[in-house]
Predicted model as a PDB file, atoms N, CA, C, CB and O in Angstrom, pLDDT in the B-factor column:
MODEL        1                                                                  
ATOM      1  N   MET A   1     107.382 106.033 127.199  1.00 61.00           N  
ATOM      2  CA  MET A   1     107.234 105.612 126.187  1.00 61.00           C  
ATOM      3  C   MET A   1     107.220 106.107 124.852  1.00 61.00           C  
ATOM      4  CB  MET A   1     106.539 105.212 126.381  1.00 61.00           C  
ATOM      5  O   MET A   1     107.203 105.215 124.004  1.00 61.00           O  
ATOM      6  N   ASP A   2     107.222 107.574 124.317  1.00 86.00           N  
ATOM      7  CA  ASP A   2     106.196 108.515 123.785  1.00 86.00           C  
ATOM      8  C   ASP A   2     105.809 107.984 122.052  1.00 86.00           C  
ATOM      9  CB  ASP A   2     106.937 110.254 123.890  1.00 86.00           C  
ATOM     10  O   ASP A   2     106.091 107.030 121.326  1.00 86.00           O  
ATOM     11  N   ILE A   3     105.000 109.258 121.966  1.00 86.00           N  
ATOM     12  CA  ILE A   3     103.879 108.207 120.710  1.00 86.00           C  
ATOM     13  C   ILE A   3     105.079 107.988 119.315  1.00 86.00           C  
ATOM     14  CB  ILE A   3     101.897 109.518 119.873  1.00 86.00           C  
ATOM     15  O   ILE A   3     105.342 106.953 118.704  1.00 86.00           O  
ATOM     16  N   ALA A   4     105.323 108.602 119.234  1.00 85.00           N  
ATOM     17  CA  ALA A   4     106.579 108.921 117.881  1.00 85.00           C  
ATOM     18  C   ALA A   4     107.182 107.423 118.087  1.00 85.00           C  
ATOM     19  CB  ALA A   4     108.108 110.539 118.210  1.00 85.00           C  
ATOM     20  O   ALA A   4     106.624 106.455 117.570  1.00 85.00           O  
ATOM     21  N   ALA A   5     108.355 107.296 118.872  1.00 86.00           N  
ATOM     22  CA  ALA A   5     108.749 105.753 119.642  1.00 86.00           C  
ATOM     23  C   ALA A   5     107.514 104.319 119.044  1.00 86.00           C  
ATOM     24  CB  ALA A   5     108.459 106.068 121.842  1.00 86.00           C  
ATOM     25  O   ALA A   5     107.612 103.250 118.441  1.00 86.00           O  
ATOM     26  N   ALA A   6     106.780 104.883 119.468  1.00 86.00           N  
ATOM     27  CA  ALA A   6     105.050 103.894 119.218  1.00 86.00           C  
ATOM     28  C   ALA A   6     105.033 103.549 118.100  1.00 86.00           C  
ATOM     29  CB  ALA A   6     103.483 104.644 119.342  1.00 86.00           C  
ATOM     30  O   ALA A   6     105.011 102.404 117.648  1.00 86.00           O  
ATOM     31  N   SER A   7     105.047 105.022 117.318  1.00 87.00           N  
ATOM     32  CA  SER A   7     104.329 104.697 116.315  1.00 87.00           C  
ATOM     33  C   SER A   7     105.391 103.966 115.146  1.00 87.00           C  
ATOM     34  CB  SER A   7     103.552 106.018 115.870  1.00 87.00           C  
ATOM     35  O   SER A   7     104.993 103.430 114.111  1.00 87.00           O  
ATOM     36  N   VAL A   8     107.111 104.103 115.654  1.00 88.00           N  
ATOM     37  CA  VAL A   8     108.146 103.194 114.304  1.00 88.00           C  
ATOM     38  C   VAL A   8     107.648 101.897 115.227  1.00 88.00           C  
ATOM     39  CB  VAL A   8     110.513 103.545 114.084  1.00 88.00           C  
ATOM     40  O   VAL A   8     107.051 100.998 114.636  1.00 88.00           O  
ATOM     41  N   SER A   9     107.800 101.819 116.170  1.00 89.00           N  
ATOM     42  CA  SER A   9     107.339 100.660 116.439  1.00 89.00           C  
ATOM     43  C   SER A   9     106.717 100.014 115.756  1.00 89.00           C  
ATOM     44  CB  SER A   9     106.850 100.633 117.208  1.00 89.00           C  
ATOM     45  O   SER A   9     107.225  99.255 114.930  1.00 89.00           O  
ATOM     46  N   ASN A  10     105.516 100.147 115.922  1.00 90.00           N  
ATOM     47  CA  ASN A  10     104.199 100.301 114.947  1.00 90.00           C  
ATOM     48  C   ASN A  10     104.053  99.668 113.533  1.00 90.00           C  
ATOM     49  CB  ASN A  10     104.018 101.734 114.658  1.00 90.00           C  
ATOM     50  O   ASN A  10     103.612  98.605 113.096  1.00 90.00           O  
ATOM     51  N   SER A  11     104.639 100.829 112.995  1.00 90.00           N  
ATOM     52  CA  SER A  11     105.096 100.570 111.922  1.00 90.00           C  
ATOM     53  C   SER A  11     106.687  99.353 111.057  1.00 90.00           C  
ATOM     54  CB  SER A  11     105.127 101.847 111.864  1.00 90.00           C  
ATOM     55  O   SER A  11     106.993  99.260 109.868  1.00 90.00           O  
ATOM     56  N   LEU A  12     107.295  98.680 112.241  1.00 91.00           N  
ATOM     57  CA  LEU A  12     108.074  98.666 111.926  1.00 91.00           C  
ATOM     58  C   LEU A  12     107.568  96.537 112.381  1.00 91.00           C  
ATOM     59  CB  LEU A  12     109.185  99.922 112.472  1.00 91.00           C  
ATOM     60  O   LEU A  12     108.256  95.614 111.947  1.00 91.00           O  
ATOM     61  N   ALA A  13     106.596  96.371 113.066  1.00 91.00           N  
ATOM     62  CA  ALA A  13     106.020  95.665 113.296  1.00 91.00           C  
ATOM     63  C   ALA A  13     105.318  95.445 111.860  1.00 91.00           C  
ATOM     64  CB  ALA A  13     105.452  95.960 114.417  1.00 91.00           C  
ATOM     65  O   ALA A  13     105.530  94.446 111.173  1.00 91.00           O  
ATOM     66  N   SER A  14     104.708  96.193 111.598  1.00 92.00           N  
ATOM     67  CA  SER A  14     103.708  95.632 110.227  1.00 92.00           C  
ATOM     68  C   SER A  14     104.552  95.545 109.180  1.00 92.00           C  
ATOM     69  CB  SER A  14     102.410  96.644 109.688  1.00 92.00           C  
ATOM     70  O   SER A  14     104.146  94.845 108.252  1.00 92.00           O  
ATOM     71  N   VAL A  15     105.887  96.185 109.026  1.00 93.00           N  
ATOM     72  CA  VAL A  15     106.382  96.120 107.844  1.00 93.00           C  
ATOM     73  C   VAL A  15     106.971  94.402 107.962  1.00 93.00           C  
ATOM     74  CB  VAL A  15     107.532  97.451 107.581  1.00 93.00           C  
ATOM     75  O   VAL A  15     107.340  93.888 106.906  1.00 93.00           O  
ATOM     76  N   LYS A  16     107.028  93.718 109.018  1.00 94.00           N  
ATOM     77  CA  LYS A  16     107.646  92.079 109.176  1.00 94.00           C  
ATOM     78  C   LYS A  16     106.813  91.624 109.031  1.00 94.00           C  
ATOM     79  CB  LYS A  16     108.267  91.417 110.304  1.00 94.00           C  
ATOM     80  O   LYS A  16     107.034  90.521 108.530  1.00 94.00           O  
ATOM     81  N   GLN A  17     104.916  91.967 109.307  1.00 94.00           N  
ATOM     82  CA  GLN A  17     103.842  90.916 109.451  1.00 94.00           C  
ATOM     83  C   GLN A  17     104.212  90.467 107.879  1.00 94.00           C  
ATOM     84  CB  GLN A  17     102.031  91.515 109.876  1.00 94.00           C  
ATOM     85  O   GLN A  17     104.452  89.398 107.318  1.00 94.00           O  
ATOM     86  N   GLU A  18     104.116  92.042 107.431  1.00 95.00           N  
ATOM     87  CA  GLU A  18     104.172  92.251 105.601  1.00 95.00           C  
ATOM     88  C   GLU A  18     104.339  91.452 105.014  1.00 95.00           C  
ATOM     89  CB  GLU A  18     105.037  92.961 104.924  1.00 95.00           C  
ATOM     90  O   GLU A  18     103.532  90.753 104.401  1.00 95.00           O  
ATOM     91  N   VAL A  19     106.197  91.353 105.135  1.00 96.00           N  
ATOM     92  CA  VAL A  19     106.891  90.922 104.795  1.00 96.00           C  
ATOM     93  C   VAL A  19     106.971  89.442 104.923  1.00 96.00           C  
ATOM     94  CB  VAL A  19     107.567  91.545 105.111  1.00 96.00           C  
ATOM     95  O   VAL A  19     107.365  88.653 104.064  1.00 96.00           O  
ATOM     96  N   SER A  20     106.553  89.192 106.082  1.00 96.00           N  
ATOM     97  CA  SER A  20     106.269  86.942 106.744  1.00 96.00           C  
ATOM     98  C   SER A  20     105.093  87.089 105.566  1.00 96.00           C  
ATOM     99  CB  SER A  20     105.256  86.233 109.324  1.00 96.00           C  
ATOM    100  O   SER A  20     105.511  86.133 104.914  1.00 96.00           O  
ATOM    101  N   VAL A  21     103.846  87.589 104.724  1.00 96.00           N  
ATOM    102  CA  VAL A  21     102.698  86.729 104.365  1.00 96.00           C  
ATOM    103  C   VAL A  21     103.353  86.992 102.671  1.00 96.00           C  
ATOM    104  CB  VAL A  21     100.787  87.367 104.924  1.00 96.00           C  
ATOM    105  O   VAL A  21     103.059  86.163 101.811  1.00 96.00           O  
ATOM    106  N   SER A  22     104.045  87.932 102.392  1.00 96.00           N  
ATOM    107  CA  SER A  22     104.647  88.272 101.073  1.00 96.00           C  
ATOM    108  C   SER A  22     105.274  86.227 100.683  1.00 96.00           C  
ATOM    109  CB  SER A  22     106.299  89.915 101.376  1.00 96.00           C  
ATOM    110  O   SER A  22     105.210  85.369  99.803  1.00 96.00           O  
ATOM    111  N   LEU A  23     105.865  86.472 102.186  1.00 97.00           N  
ATOM    112  CA  LEU A  23     107.786  85.030 101.800  1.00 97.00           C  
ATOM    113  C   LEU A  23     105.733  83.886 101.780  1.00 97.00           C  
ATOM    114  CB  LEU A  23     110.227  84.346 104.598  1.00 97.00           C  
ATOM    115  O   LEU A  23     104.941  83.749 100.848  1.00 97.00           O  
ATOM    116  N   LEU A  24     105.685  83.526 102.788  1.00 97.00           N  
ATOM    117  CA  LEU A  24     104.277  82.409 102.741  1.00 97.00           C  
ATOM    118  C   LEU A  24     103.460  82.344 101.435  1.00 97.00           C  
ATOM    119  CB  LEU A  24     103.069  82.858 103.899  1.00 97.00           C  
ATOM    120  O   LEU A  24     103.196  81.404 100.686  1.00 97.00           O  
ATOM    121  N   LYS A  25     103.143  83.665 101.410  1.00 97.00           N  
ATOM    122  CA  LYS A  25     102.425  83.338  99.311  1.00 97.00           C  
ATOM    123  C   LYS A  25     103.497  82.839  98.146  1.00 97.00           C  
ATOM    124  CB  LYS A  25     101.825  85.220  98.336  1.00 97.00           C  
ATOM    125  O   LYS A  25     103.336  82.121  97.159  1.00 97.00           O  
ATOM    126  N   LYS A  26     104.778  83.596  98.735  1.00 97.00           N  
ATOM    127  CA  LYS A  26     104.824  82.628  97.477  1.00 97.00           C  
ATOM    128  C   LYS A  26     105.815  81.259  98.146  1.00 97.00           C  
ATOM    129  CB  LYS A  26     105.694  83.563  95.877  1.00 97.00           C  
ATOM    130  O   LYS A  26     106.404  80.593  97.294  1.00 97.00           O  
ATOM    131  N   SER A  27     105.895  81.080  98.788  1.00 97.00           N  
ATOM    132  CA  SER A  27     106.634  79.404  99.083  1.00 97.00           C  
ATOM    133  C   SER A  27     105.095  78.471  99.167  1.00 97.00           C  
ATOM    134  CB  SER A  27     107.807  79.258 101.110  1.00 97.00           C  
ATOM    135  O   SER A  27     105.246  77.249  99.171  1.00 97.00           O  
ATOM    136  N   LEU A  28     103.775  78.956  99.227  1.00 97.00           N  
ATOM    137  CA  LEU A  28     102.700  78.103  98.585  1.00 97.00           C  
ATOM    138  C   LEU A  28     102.498  78.385  97.145  1.00 97.00           C  
ATOM    139  CB  LEU A  28     101.376  78.293  99.277  1.00 97.00           C  
ATOM    140  O   LEU A  28     102.728  77.448  96.382  1.00 97.00           O  
ATOM    141  N   ASP A  29     102.221  79.183  96.786  1.00 97.00           N  
ATOM    142  CA  ASP A  29     102.588  79.147  94.946  1.00 97.00           C  
ATOM    143  C   ASP A  29     104.051  77.612  94.462  1.00 97.00           C  
ATOM    144  CB  ASP A  29     103.640  81.422  94.459  1.00 97.00           C  
ATOM    145  O   ASP A  29     104.003  76.551  93.840  1.00 97.00           O  
ATOM    146  N   GLN A  30     105.065  78.342  95.157  1.00 97.00           N  
ATOM    147  CA  GLN A  30     106.036  77.428  94.561  1.00 97.00           C  
ATOM    148  C   GLN A  30     105.452  75.772  95.130  1.00 97.00           C  
ATOM    149  CB  GLN A  30     107.782  77.923  95.161  1.00 97.00           C  
ATOM    150  O   GLN A  30     105.422  74.685  94.552  1.00 97.00           O  
ATOM    151  N   ASN A  31     105.154  76.079  96.120  1.00 97.00           N  
ATOM    152  CA  ASN A  31     104.681  74.317  96.446  1.00 97.00           C  
ATOM    153  C   ASN A  31     103.213  73.553  95.529  1.00 97.00           C  
ATOM    154  CB  ASN A  31     104.121  74.261  98.423  1.00 97.00           C  
ATOM    155  O   ASN A  31     102.806  72.392  95.538  1.00 97.00           O  
ATOM    156  N   LYS A  32     102.800  74.552  94.934  1.00 97.00           N  
ATOM    157  CA  LYS A  32     101.336  74.104  94.257  1.00 97.00           C  
ATOM    158  C   LYS A  32     101.780  73.916  92.740  1.00 97.00           C  
ATOM    159  CB  LYS A  32      99.942  75.422  94.415  1.00 97.00           C  
ATOM    160  O   LYS A  32     101.029  73.290  91.992  1.00 97.00           O  
ATOM    161  N   ASP A  33     103.148  74.514  92.197  1.00 96.00           N  
ATOM    162  CA  ASP A  33     103.375  74.720  91.203  1.00 96.00           C  
ATOM    163  C   ASP A  33     104.973  73.182  90.627  1.00 96.00           C  
ATOM    164  CB  ASP A  33     103.601  76.519  91.345  1.00 96.00           C  
ATOM    165  O   ASP A  33     105.530  72.829  89.588  1.00 96.00           O  
ATOM    166  N   MET A  34     105.021  72.768  92.291  1.00 96.00           N  
ATOM    167  CA  MET A  34     105.695  71.454  92.030  1.00 96.00           C  
ATOM    168  C   MET A  34     104.686  70.334  92.402  1.00 96.00           C  
ATOM    169  CB  MET A  34     107.078  71.306  92.892  1.00 96.00           C  
ATOM    170  O   MET A  34     104.984  69.212  91.993  1.00 96.00           O  
ATOM    171  N   ALA A  35     103.704  70.445  93.011  1.00 96.00           N  
ATOM    172  CA  ALA A  35     102.638  69.275  93.477  1.00 96.00           C  
ATOM    173  C   ALA A  35     102.424  69.235  91.910  1.00 96.00           C  
ATOM    174  CB  ALA A  35     101.068  69.663  94.709  1.00 96.00           C  
ATOM    175  O   ALA A  35     102.949  68.298  91.309  1.00 96.00           O  
ATOM    176  N   SER A  36     101.578  70.325  91.079  1.00 95.00           N  
ATOM    177  CA  SER A  36     101.162  70.315  89.726  1.00 95.00           C  
ATOM    178  C   SER A  36     101.947  69.385  89.027  1.00 95.00           C  
ATOM    179  CB  SER A  36     101.232  71.602  89.105  1.00 95.00           C  
ATOM    180  O   SER A  36     101.507  68.342  88.542  1.00 95.00           O  
ATOM    181  N   GLN A  37     103.402  69.861  88.966  1.00 94.00           N  
ATOM    182  CA  GLN A  37     104.548  68.973  88.368  1.00 94.00           C  
ATOM    183  C   GLN A  37     104.569  67.572  88.402  1.00 94.00           C  
ATOM    184  CB  GLN A  37     105.695  69.256  88.935  1.00 94.00           C  
ATOM    185  O   GLN A  37     104.288  66.772  87.509  1.00 94.00           O  
ATOM    186  N   LEU A  38     105.049  67.330  89.891  1.00 92.00           N  
ATOM    187  CA  LEU A  38     104.494  66.008  90.719  1.00 92.00           C  
ATOM    188  C   LEU A  38     103.316  65.258  89.935  1.00 92.00           C  
ATOM    189  CB  LEU A  38     103.850  66.485  92.280  1.00 92.00           C  
ATOM    190  O   LEU A  38     103.416  64.129  89.453  1.00 92.00           O  
ATOM    191  N   ILE A  39     102.504  65.846  89.902  1.00 90.00           N  
ATOM    192  CA  ILE A  39     100.896  65.059  89.567  1.00 90.00           C  
ATOM    193  C   ILE A  39     100.604  64.585  88.121  1.00 90.00           C  
ATOM    194  CB  ILE A  39      99.570  66.166  89.849  1.00 90.00           C  
ATOM    195  O   ILE A  39      99.839  63.705  87.726  1.00 90.00           O  
ATOM    196  N   THR A  40     101.638  65.627  87.270  1.00 89.00           N  
ATOM    197  CA  THR A  40     101.726  65.443  85.961  1.00 89.00           C  
ATOM    198  C   THR A  40     102.383  64.230  85.212  1.00 89.00           C  
ATOM    199  CB  THR A  40     102.266  66.456  85.614  1.00 89.00           C  
ATOM    200  O   THR A  40     102.155  63.428  84.306  1.00 89.00           O  
ATOM    201  N   LYS A  41     103.665  64.700  86.453  1.00 86.00           N  
ATOM    202  CA  LYS A  41     104.415  62.784  85.957  1.00 86.00           C  
ATOM    203  C   LYS A  41     104.338  61.792  86.637  1.00 86.00           C  
ATOM    204  CB  LYS A  41     105.929  62.506  85.827  1.00 86.00           C  
ATOM    205  O   LYS A  41     105.142  60.884  86.845  1.00 86.00           O  
ATOM    206  N   VAL A  42     103.077  62.031  87.078  1.00 82.00           N  
ATOM    207  CA  VAL A  42     103.270  60.732  87.730  1.00 82.00           C  
ATOM    208  C   VAL A  42     101.915  59.748  87.361  1.00 82.00           C  
ATOM    209  CB  VAL A  42     103.459  61.000  89.435  1.00 82.00           C  
ATOM    210  O   VAL A  42     101.541  58.619  87.678  1.00 82.00           O  
ATOM    211  N   LEU A  43     101.123  61.483  86.016  1.00 79.00           N  
ATOM    212  CA  LEU A  43      99.754  61.152  85.228  1.00 79.00           C  
ATOM    213  C   LEU A  43     100.559  60.163  83.685  1.00 79.00           C  
ATOM    214  CB  LEU A  43      98.698  63.099  84.672  1.00 79.00           C  
ATOM    215  O   LEU A  43     100.319  58.961  83.580  1.00 79.00           O  
ATOM    216  N   GLU A  44     101.379  60.818  82.740  1.00 77.00           N  
ATOM    217  CA  GLU A  44     102.057  60.183  82.823  1.00 77.00           C  
ATOM    218  C   GLU A  44     102.519  59.143  82.538  1.00 77.00           C  
ATOM    219  CB  GLU A  44     102.038  60.250  83.264  1.00 77.00           C  
ATOM    220  O   GLU A  44     102.062  58.329  81.736  1.00 77.00           O  
ATOM    221  N   GLY A  45     103.513  59.065  83.196  1.00 69.00           N  
ATOM    222  CA  GLY A  45     103.620  57.232  84.029  1.00 69.00           C  
ATOM    223  C   GLY A  45     103.123  55.906  84.103  1.00 69.00           C  
ATOM    224  O   GLY A  45     103.575  54.760  84.110  1.00 69.00           O  
ATOM    225  N   SER A  46     101.668  56.669  84.173  1.00 64.00           N  
ATOM    226  CA  SER A  46     101.042  55.295  84.386  1.00 64.00           C  
ATOM    227  C   SER A  46     100.234  55.591  82.865  1.00 64.00           C  
ATOM    228  CB  SER A  46      99.943  55.009  86.084  1.00 64.00           C  
ATOM    229  O   SER A  46      99.319  54.775  82.761  1.00 64.00           O  
ATOM    230  N   LEU A  47     100.298  56.430  81.773  1.00 65.00           N  
ATOM    231  CA  LEU A  47      99.736  55.789  80.727  1.00 65.00           C  
ATOM    232  C   LEU A  47     100.137  54.966  79.780  1.00 65.00           C  
ATOM    233  CB  LEU A  47      99.348  56.423  80.227  1.00 65.00           C  
ATOM    234  O   LEU A  47      99.580  54.957  78.682  1.00 65.00           O  
ATOM    235  N   ASP A  48     100.981  54.304  80.028  1.00 67.00           N  
ATOM    236  CA  ASP A  48     101.379  53.166  79.601  1.00 67.00           C  
ATOM    237  C   ASP A  48     100.823  51.698  80.415  1.00 67.00           C  
ATOM    238  CB  ASP A  48     102.811  53.364  79.627  1.00 67.00           C  
ATOM    239  O   ASP A  48     101.414  51.367  81.443  1.00 67.00           O  
ATOM    240  N   PRO A  49      99.874  51.005  79.991  1.00 68.00           N  
ATOM    241  CA  PRO A  49      99.163  49.668  80.306  1.00 68.00           C  
ATOM    242  C   PRO A  49      99.749  48.545  80.204  1.00 68.00           C  
ATOM    243  CB  PRO A  49      98.157  49.450  79.619  1.00 68.00           C  
ATOM    244  O   PRO A  49      99.068  47.526  80.325  1.00 68.00           O  
ATOM    245  N   ASN A  50     101.538  48.431  79.889  1.00 72.00           N  
ATOM    246  CA  ASN A  50     102.006  47.423  79.754  1.00 72.00           C  
ATOM    247  C   ASN A  50     103.054  47.373  81.412  1.00 72.00           C  
ATOM    248  CB  ASN A  50     102.682  47.413  78.178  1.00 72.00           C  
ATOM    249  O   ASN A  50     103.677  46.399  81.834  1.00 72.00           O  
ATOM    250  N   LEU A  51     102.977  48.336  81.862  1.00 70.00           N  
ATOM    251  CA  LEU A  51     103.882  48.911  82.809  1.00 70.00           C  
ATOM    252  C   LEU A  51     103.200  48.127  84.338  1.00 70.00           C  
ATOM    253  CB  LEU A  51     103.819  50.843  82.706  1.00 70.00           C  
ATOM    254  O   LEU A  51     102.093  48.216  84.869  1.00 70.00           O  
ATOM    255  N   GLY A  52     104.109  47.568  84.598  1.00 68.00           N  
ATOM    256  CA  GLY A  52     103.844  46.622  85.918  1.00 68.00           C  
ATOM    257  C   GLY A  52     102.416  45.045  85.367  1.00 68.00           C  
ATOM    258  O   GLY A  52     102.163  44.195  86.221  1.00 68.00           O  
ATOM    259  N   ASN A  53     102.251  45.025  85.031  1.00 75.00           N  
ATOM    260  CA  ASN A  53     101.019  44.349  84.620  1.00 75.00           C  
ATOM    261  C   ASN A  53     101.747  42.831  84.297  1.00 75.00           C  
ATOM    262  CB  ASN A  53     100.161  45.191  83.185  1.00 75.00           C  
ATOM    263  O   ASN A  53     100.905  41.969  84.044  1.00 75.00           O  
ATOM    264  N   LYS A  54     103.795  42.148  84.248  1.00 79.00           N  
ATOM    265  CA  LYS A  54     103.980  41.299  85.523  1.00 79.00           C  
ATOM    266  C   LYS A  54     105.252  40.892  85.699  1.00 79.00           C  
ATOM    267  CB  LYS A  54     103.182  40.110  85.566  1.00 79.00           C  
ATOM    268  O   LYS A  54     106.044  41.250  84.828  1.00 79.00           O  
ATOM    269  N   LEU A  55     105.680  40.213  86.628  1.00 78.00           N  
ATOM    270  CA  LEU A  55     106.702  40.186  87.564  1.00 78.00           C  
ATOM    271  C   LEU A  55     107.820  39.048  87.883  1.00 78.00           C  
ATOM    272  CB  LEU A  55     106.062  40.366  88.583  1.00 78.00           C  
ATOM    273  O   LEU A  55     107.900  38.580  89.019  1.00 78.00           O  
ATOM    274  N   ASN A  56     108.411  38.756  87.164  1.00 78.00           N  
ATOM    275  CA  ASN A  56     109.488  37.976  87.137  1.00 78.00           C  
ATOM    276  C   ASN A  56     110.574  37.903  88.500  1.00 78.00           C  
ATOM    277  CB  ASN A  56     110.133  38.445  85.937  1.00 78.00           C  
ATOM    278  O   ASN A  56     111.501  38.648  88.818  1.00 78.00           O  
ATOM    279  N   ILE A  57     110.062  36.757  89.090  1.00 83.00           N  
ATOM    280  CA  ILE A  57     110.754  35.837  90.254  1.00 83.00           C  
ATOM    281  C   ILE A  57     111.685  34.438  90.496  1.00 83.00           C  
ATOM    282  CB  ILE A  57     109.825  35.537  90.848  1.00 83.00           C  
ATOM    283  O   ILE A  57     111.100  33.369  90.668  1.00 83.00           O  
ATOM    284  N   ARG A  58     112.989  34.498  90.498  1.00 83.00           N  
ATOM    285  CA  ARG A  58     113.398  33.346  90.660  1.00 83.00           C  
ATOM    286  C   ARG A  58     114.360  33.279  92.207  1.00 83.00           C  
ATOM    287  CB  ARG A  58     114.143  33.005  89.286  1.00 83.00           C  
ATOM    288  O   ARG A  58     115.068  34.126  92.751  1.00 83.00           O  
ATOM    289  N   VAL A  59     114.018  31.942  92.560  1.00 76.00           N  
ATOM    290  CA  VAL A  59     113.986  31.921  93.981  1.00 76.00           C  
ATOM    291  C   VAL A  59     115.605  30.464  93.867  1.00 76.00           C  
ATOM    292  CB  VAL A  59     111.884  31.357  94.803  1.00 76.00           C  
ATOM    293  O   VAL A  59     116.086  29.994  94.898  1.00 76.00           O  
TER     294      VAL A  59                                                      
ENDMDL                                                                          
END                                                                             
């Protein structure tokens, strides 16, 4: 393998790695946003003090 081919191969591997890291960062950011929204929704639902205090069952 000559030096030019090795250089091109190394460059392509570097680009692939950068793209993978970038996609992973974007995915992590989206998951953080979704988790934050979910936590906010759960906390908003728990603000009603009368919710879940009574259970009516008939047998």
